[in-house]
N, C-alpha and C positions, 0 to 999 in steps of 0.2 A: 726099524731093526735092531735088535740092541749087541752088547757082540757075543751073548755067549748064544744065539739062537745061529742054526746051519744054515749055511751056503747054499741058494734057491739054485737051483740044477738051470732058470731060464733068467732072462733080467728083468726086475723089477722097476715098473713105472718110475716110483720114486730116484732110485736112484741113476735113472736117464735124466729126468727130470733136474739133478741136483750135479750131474756132469756138465750140462749143458750150461747151468748157472755159475759153474764153478769157469768156463771158458770165458763167458761173457761178463764176467769178471774179471779175469785174468785181461783182458781188451778195456775196462774201465781204470783198472789200476795203470795201465799201460797207457796211457794217454796223460800222466801226472806228470812227467817231468818237463812235456810241454806246459803247462800251468805255471808250474816252476820256473822255468823258464823268462816266461813272458810276465810274472806278478811283479808291481812294483813296492813291494815291501824284501827285506830278511832273510833268507833261511829261513832261523826260528819262528819270525810272525807268519808266515808263510803257513808253514808247519803248524803251528796254531790254531788260524784260523781256518785250516783244513778240515780239523776238528770240531772246533767251537761251532762253527755257522751253519754244521751236518749236523749239529742236536737237535734245532726244535723240530725236524724231517723225522730222523729219527725214534723220538718222543712222542709223534701221536702214531706211527707207525708201533712203538713199545705197544699205546696205549690200547691202540685198537683190534691186535695181538692178544692180550697177556692181559690186560689193567695192571693196576699200580699196586697190586700185590706184591706182582708175580716183580715186578721192578725195585720194588723195596726189598724184596728176601734176594736179588742178583747182588746187590748189593753188599749184603755178608757171605759172599761166595768169594772163597780166595781166588778160585784159577779167574773169576773175571778181574777182579784187582791185578795179578799179571798179567793179564792181555793186556792191560792199558799201559802199564806198565811195562812190559815190550816192547808197546807196539809204542811208544814213547822212542823208544834204545830207537828203534826201525827208522821211525821221521825226524828223528834229530839226526842220527848219519848221515841218512839218508837225502835230504835237503841238504847236509854238507856237502857230501860227494858228487850234487848233479851242478853245483857252482864251481869245482874244486877239480871235477876232470873230467873227462867228455861222458856225454849221456852213455856210450857203447860200454866202457871203464865202470861208470856207476850200475849201471845195468846187470853185466853180465857180472860182477863180480858181488851185487846183493842178489841175484836169481841163484848163489851158492845155497840158498835159508833149506834146499832141502838136505841138505850134508850135516844139518843140526838136527833134523827131522829124524834121521833114519839113524844117528847117533843118540840121541834121547829119548826115541817112542815106548822103547821098552818100560825105558826106567822112570821115566818120570808121568807115564797115560797107560800103562799096562800096554798097549800094542805091538805084537809082534810085526818084525817087518817083513815080509816074502821076498823071495827069493829074486822074484821078476821082478820085485819093486826093485831093488839094488840096478839091475843091471838097468831099468828102464830110468834110473837117474845117471847112471854112467854114459849111457846111451845122449840124453838128453844135455849131459854138462858139455857130452863133445862136439853134439850138434851147436849150442851156448857159442862154443868157445870157436867153432868153422860160423855159422854165422856171423860174430863180431868178429872175427878174426880180421880185415881187413881195416876196422878202423880202431880197435884196441892197438894204444900201444904202451909201453914201458916207457915213462917219461919219470927225469926227476921233478921235474917241477908239478905232476899232478901225483909222489907219490903220498902224501898227505890223503890225496879224493878217491885214492884206490885201498887203503886201510878203513877212510869211513865203509869206502862199498865195502868190504867186510865184517865191520862190525853190524851195516844195513843189513848183513845177511843173519846176522846171531839174531840181531834184534825179531827179524819177522819170523825166523824157524819156529824162535819158542812162541812166537802168536800164537802160531798152527797149531803147537801142542797145548795151550791155554784155554786157545779158545774150543777146540775139539772134546777139551773136558768139563767147561762150560755148559756145548750143545748137547752134554748127556741128561740137563737138568734142566735148562730155560729155553725158552724158544728162538729166535732166532731176531727180531728187530731187540729183545734184554736184551740179548748178548750185546748185540753191535752199540745197540744207547750205552747202558751202562759201562761199559771197558772205553767208548768213547767219551764217557765221561770225565772216568781216571786218568786215559790219554789227556784229554784238556788243559786236568789243573795242574798233571807233568808238565806240559808247552805252555803252557800260561804263567808258570814259575820262571820256564827257563826263557822265555820273551824277555818279559819284565825286567830280569838284570843281562840281558847280552844284544837285544835291542833298539838300535835307538828311532827306529820308528817303527809302529805298529801298525797304524792305519794308511789304506794304499791310498795315493794323492788324485785319484781317476777314476772315471765308471768303468774307463775300462780293465785297471786294476780290482777291483769291485768286482768286476762279472768274471776275469779271471779265476779271484780266490773261489766264489760261489761257483764255478767252474767245478774246481777242485777238490771244494766242499762235495756237491751234491754226484757229480759224478764218478769222483774218484777215491770218496772218501764213503757216501753211503749206498754212492751202488754196488764200487768194489769189496769193499768189505765186506757189504749187508747181504751177497749173493755168495761170496766167500764162507760167511758165518752161516749160511744157509747153510750148504753144500757140508760140511763139516760134520753134520749131525748127518749125515748119511753116507758119509765117504772116510776113508784113514787117512788122518795127516799125510800118510808118508805118502800115499797117491795125491793126496789133495795140493802137495807141494811141488807135489811131479809138473802137475799140471799146469800150477803157474808162472814153468816156462814160459808158456803162451802168450805173457808177458813181453818177454824179451824179443817174441817176432816182433807185436804188437806198437812193442818201442821204435822196434826199428822201421816199421814200416810212418811209426809218426814222426819219424826224425824226417826221412825223407821227404814226406807230404809237409814239412812246417818248415825244416834248415836247410833241405837239401841234402843231407848225410845220402850218401852212394848206397844202391841195394842190384847189387851182383853175383856171380854165379855162384860163389860163397857160401853169401847170404842165403840163396834157394838152398843150395847141396843142405845148410844149417838147420834150415826149418823145416826140411826132410824129415833132418836125423829126432829130431826134437817131438816132430808129430807121429812117427817112429818107434821111439822111447817111452811115450805114451800109451801108444797101443799099446808094447810088450807090455808094463806092468799096470793095463787096468784091470780092473777086480775082478774075479769071476763071476759073480752076481749079475 
């Protein structure tokens, strides 16, 4: 559906599929803190391997979906390069935040990405942000604060990690906008592959400059990086890119608040971080915010 077409009065199947794919992608991305914590390499190395190890699977996807001609054309698209660059910023600070503050702090602060999307949607990609979307964002942010309120802490020793989390939100929000723009022209696999290649080049240089250890030292370490690449990146970002072909950047960024719910659940199962009444209330508020902001189509 093009942006100029009238909004249909009945739900469109592709929009419903896109929404479900976005929810699944949020869950896939929500497990990434677990993989980063378990990896036996540094934060920049794990960020690099997250994208580098995903390229073979994404290349098969893109070739089967669109062919080599579309891939070459995508590399000439500014939106694709912008997506790769901004995702580099996202991962660069996200992996630092996970290691320098709590998972709760890192996840909540990075989930502020919808704020950047709301601010820049009209300016950069020409999409109006509807009032119900703004209301939904406010409710979701409040829900995220309630959900992580018991775990979130203002600690001087974690201050720099919290700053990294805010920088992560900026990178992720602008990544949404760039992918939304690229998906107007190119298919899911093509956009995900080409933007991932750009991200790999950026993070490869960072890892070479700042990481003393690039290679995992054990098979479990390698398996962790493969999980990060195939589940959180190929799965999570691929499903996100697919959804952005049918859903607005603002609404899609809002649904990614489900990543906060998923991260809280994974932190409970893998690291014993508690889930109580506040987490349940916050989760319900997030779901209600998404319901309020849902597109009428």
